[in-house]
N, C-alpha and C positions, 0 to 999 in steps of 0.2 A: 165551413168553407168562407163564412162571410162575405157573402157574396150574392148579389139578386140572381145569378145563374144556378141553376139546379145543380148539386154535386154532380150527380152523373153525367151533365153535359160538360163538365169543363174538360178542355181538349187534353189529349195525351198522345203526341207520336201524331197527330194528323187525323186523329178520330176522337170524339167524345167517350168519354169514360164506359159508357153505357154498351157502347160498340164492341168494346174488347172481349168480354164475357159472351156477348151474341155470337160474335165470330169464332170462339173456342167450342161454343156448345155448337155449332153448325158442322166445325172442321171435325168434331167428334162423332157427327153421325147423327145429330138431332133432327129428327122428322118434322117437329113441331117447336117455336120458340115463341114463350109466352112471357111479356114485359109486364110487370104492375107499374101503372101509373098514379098520379094523382088527378083529382077532378078536373085540373086546367090543364090536361092534356099536352102538356109542353116535350114529351118525349118524342110522341109518335112520329113528327116531321123528321126525326133525326136516326130511325130506325131502319135498316134495309128491309126492302120490300119482301112481302111475304111474312114478316113477325107480327105475332098476334099481342093486342093489348089487353089487360083488365084493369078497372079502375077500384083504387081503394080509395072509399069516400072519407075516410079518417084517419090520420097516421095512428093506428093502434097496434103498432107493433108488428116484429115478422111473421107470426103466426095469422094475423089478421090479412097482412100482405097474400098470403098464399091462400086463405081462406077466400079473397076476392076474386082469384083463378081458378077456384075449385071448380066452378061449372065447365071451366075449358077443357079439365084433365081427363085424362083416359083411365079409367080404373083397371085395365088388362095390360096396362104399359108400365115401365120403370121411369118414374118422375125424377128427373134431376131438377134439385135448387140450389140456384147461386145467388148472392147477392149482388146487385148491381154495380157496385165499387171495387168488384176483386178483378183489376184489370190485368193481371200478372198470370191468372190461371190458365192453362195450357190445355189444347185438345187433348194432347197424351195424359195430362193430370186426370181428365174427366173421363177417358176411356178407361184408365187405371182405375178409378172410382167404382166404375159400372162393372169392370171385371171381379172386383172384389166382393162387390155387392151380390153378383151371379152366383160367384162361388161359395159366399157364406150361406145362400140361400135366405136371407133374413128380409123381414119386412121394412127394415130402415138400414142403410151404413151411412154413418157420418164419417166424414173427411177430419183428422185430428192433426195437430202438430204439438212438438215439446218446445216450449220456450223458457230462457232464462227467466225472463220477466213478464210473466203471464199478463198483469195489468188489469183491465177491465174484461179480458176473455173470459167467457163461461168454462168452469172446470168441467172435465169429464170424469163421471164418476161411475166405476166398474164393478161390476159383483166380482164374486170370488173366480168365478169361471174365465175372467177376462172380457165376457161381454158387457155391453153399455146398460148401466140402470139408469142415467139420467145425465142432465146436464145442470150445474149448479150455476146460476147467473152472480156476476161479483158486482153487483148493485149496493152491497152494504144496506139492505134493507130487509125488513121480515119476508119470509119466506125464499130468501136467496144465499148465496154460499155462506157457510160458516167459516169461522177463522182455519179451522182443521182443512176444510176443503180449499179455501184460497192456497195455502202450501202447494196443493197439486201444480205440477208444470204443465201436463197434458189438457190442450185447450180445445174448445169447438171452433173450427176454421167459418162456419156459417156456409159450407158446402156439404149437399147430401143427395143420395139414392134412395127412393123410396118404392117399394111397390105402390102404384096407384090405388088399388082399392083398398089398401090398409090405410094410405095417407088420408084420403076424403074420410074414411071412418072415423080416424083418430084426430081430424081437424074439429069435429063436432064437439069434442070432450075439453076443449080449451077454454081456460077462463082468465080471468085478470088478478088473480090473487098472487101478487107479487108486488116487489116496491116501486115498480112504474106503472103500475095498473093497467099493463098490455098484456096481448096475448103473445108468447113466446113460443115460437115453431118447435125449440128444444123439446117444449112439453108434450109433443106428441110421442116422445120416444117412451115413456114411462107407460103411457095409454096403451099403446101397442103392445109394451111386454104383458099389461096387465089383461090384453084380449087373447093372449097364449102366443103372440109371435116373437121371434128374437130380434135384437138389435144388436148391429156390427161396427165397429171402428177400422177405420181404414188411416193409418198414420203417412203423412206425406212428410217428406223429409226436407224438403227444402221449404222453408216458411215463407219465402218471397212468392210462392205460388197462389198463397191465399192472402197477400198482402192487401188489407182494406185501407180505402183512400177516406181519411175523415176530416183532414185539413191541407193546408198549401205546403206542408211540409213532408207529409205523407205525400203528395200528389208529387214534388220534385224526387223524391227517392223512386217513386214508380217509373217517373220519366228515365231516371238514369237506368233501372234495370231495364226497360223495355226497351231504350235506345241502344243498349249494349245488344241485347238479342238480335235486334235488327241489322247492326253491324257485321257483327260476327255472319249471322246469314247470308249476308251479300259476300263476306269475304270468302266463306266457304264454298260460295257458289262460282267463285272466280273473278270477284270484284277487287281492286286492290284500292285500300282507305289508307293514305300515307298516315294518318293521324286520327285515329276514331276518337280521341278524347276532345278534339275540336271540330269535330265532323257532326251535323245533324241530319238525318234522313226520317221522313217520315214513314209511317207502316205501309201505307200505299204506295211508295215509289216502287218502280222497277229498274232494276239495271242489269244489261248484259256483260259477258264474259269480256275480260282483258281491258275492262274499263278501269281508269284510274280517277280516285276523287282526291283531289288535292286538300290540305287542312283549311278549316274555316269554311268551307263548303257547306249551304243548306239547301236539301233537296226536300219539297214539299209538296202536299196534295197528291195529286193523279200524275205527277211527272214520269215520265217514261225514257228511259235512255238506252241505246243501244248498244252493240259492241266496239270494243277497241276506240273508245271515245276518253277525250280529257276534259275533265269538269277541273278548271283552275282554282287555286286559293282565293277564297272570297268570294267566290260566285255563289248567287243565290238561284236558283230554278223553282217556281212556282207554277203548277198545272200546265209545265210544258212538256213536249215530245221532242226528242232528240234521236238522231238516227246514228248511223255508224262511221267511225271516223271522224267525227266532228272534234273540233278545239274550241273550248271555250275558256277565255281567260279573264278572270276578274271582272265579271259581267253580271247584269241583271236582266233576267228573262222571267216574265209574267205572262203564263197563256200564249205563249210563242212555238212557233214549230220551227225546226232546223233540221234540213234533209242531210243525208249523207256527204260526208266529207266537207261541209260547211266550216267555215270558221267565223267565231265572236269574239270582239274584245280586242285589247282590253278597255274596259269602261266603256262597253256600250249598254244599251238600256232597249231591250225587245220588248215593248208592250204588246197587249190582246192583240191577236190575230196577226201580230206579225210572221210572216213566212219565208225564210231562206229556203231556197229549191237548192239542189245538188251542188255544192262546189261552189256558192256564195259566201259574200265576206259581207260582215257588218264590223268595221274596224273600230279604232280607238276614237271615242267620244260622239257615238253615232246613237241616234235614237231612232228606230222605225215602229209605227204604230199601224196596225190596220193595213198592210201592204204586202204584195207580192213581188218578192226579188228573185228574179230570174236564175237560171241554172247557169253558173258560172260569173254571175254578175258582181261587181264589186261597189261596196259603198265604204272607202277605206278610211275616212276620218273628217269629224268635225261638222257632219250633217243631222239634218232631220228630215227623215222621210214618213210622210203621214199619209193616208188614203190614197196611197198612188198603186199604180200594176206596171213593174219594171221588166222588160223582157229579158231575153238570154245575151250574156255576154257583155253587158254594158258594163263602162266604167262611170261611177259619178264622181265626179271632182271634189276637192275639199271645198268645204263651205256650203254646201248646196242645201237648199230649204224648199220643200213643197208648201205652199201658202195656202193650206186647206181649207180656211177658215174665213168667212167673210164677213164677220160678227153675228150672224143668223142662221147659217146653214153651211155644212161640210160638203166639201166638193172633191171629185178625184182628178187626180193627175196620171198620165197616162205616156210611157217612156218606151220607146219600142225596144228590140234588140242592137246589139251592137253600136249602140248610141256613145258618143264621147262628150261628156258635158264638162267643160272649164270651171275651173274655180270660182265660189261666191255667185253661182248661178241661182236664181230663185223663180220658182215655178208658180205662177198666181194661177190654182186651179178655178173653173175646169180648164185644162190644157192639154194637148195630145203632141207628143214629138215623136216623129216617125222614124222606123228603122233607119240604122246608117246616118243617122243626123249629128249634128255638132251642135255646140253652143260656145258664143264666147265668153270672155272671162268677165265678173261681174254685169250679165245680163240680168234683168228680169224681164222673164219669158210671158208674156201676157195672150200672146196669139199662137195657133199651131204652127209648128213646124214641119213643112212636108218632108217624107223620107229622101236622105241623103242630102239635104241643106244644111246650110250656116245658119243659125239664130243669133242676132246680136240685136240686143237692146238695152243701149247706153248713151249717154250723153258724151259728144266728142269733148276731148280733154281742151282745156283752156289753160296756158299758164301765163299768168300774170308778173310781169318783170317788174322788181323792183317793190315787191308787195310787203317784204319783211320791212323794208327801210320807211315805206309809208304808214305801216302800221306803228312803228314805233314812235315817229313824229306826233 
């Protein structure tokens, strides 16, 4: 990957690569999931709760990685081994492998695929009866595939189902007699046959399922496939996605029925959207919660909450902890941060509301600002219900405006305004006659 970030921590549609096979394994019914990490333990903070971690002290190959986890394996159960970069593997594919493994009564069942250009994949060597003899690694070194074996198109996908006891026993036979001086996991297959066990193969028709990510080109392809699956899943569940080719939705996003997502929208992180909502073109939602019947037009929401039938935008920016209650409005060129905007309250245009609590049914005039920062600390502004503020009003926090109050246009409110009162804080207008002529002279 040419990166300081471990390969399996590179993001793919809202999850690190390693989280994809973990999620697939759990969805397939895995009772335990073990991830093999290196001594730096950089993966454990990115794994779901309950995932166990084994440490491979040195990078000595796939076989050595499984040896590192051997003490955690249950010899009485089926063990599935998956490479950590196989992000497109599905729960259905894992379940199909296990089913085939059980039906074959084999000690090991290897998922295989046929490729027109097998490249560096290990070739599957079969016996005359169709059972698997071994895997010939394509490393072009001593002990690896011959030129004839390199012509074989059936390859090892790196996904296996093992009898736990047979796997543990075979791991003890691994050696480094190969081109790379590593312990190859496929070398347990001939060891199992030598011990009198059978080894089966389970062909996988779709090579995308076992697509490994070794560089950023592979990552881009995995993103394309994963994104298509995500979008198709939402559309089949009742979501309208106007232009799937321009829309980006993370795997962790949830969307209700009859919601419409317009072109170039991006829905990221733990965003959750209700029913019958419109997410307009070029909108971005990050870790935000949106209710039913909401309209969002060309806006950016980051860790915000928008309740039922509220409206946002166009060109609004809802920052962390902005909360629009039911039927509230954040209009054109409005920025809201860490504020409660009451039910039915409107902030129509050209305003900044930060660190504020605004009641129900209030109308904030154009160009209003809560001056929440004094250079050292943040302070809150409280504006009551059914308040009408005029254009270009600034509220210098901490300040409170009571219910049913008004403010005069161009006011700088530095003191509390009682309920039902009109707050005006501006200098009287003075007209200087003849000023332009005097200035010219």
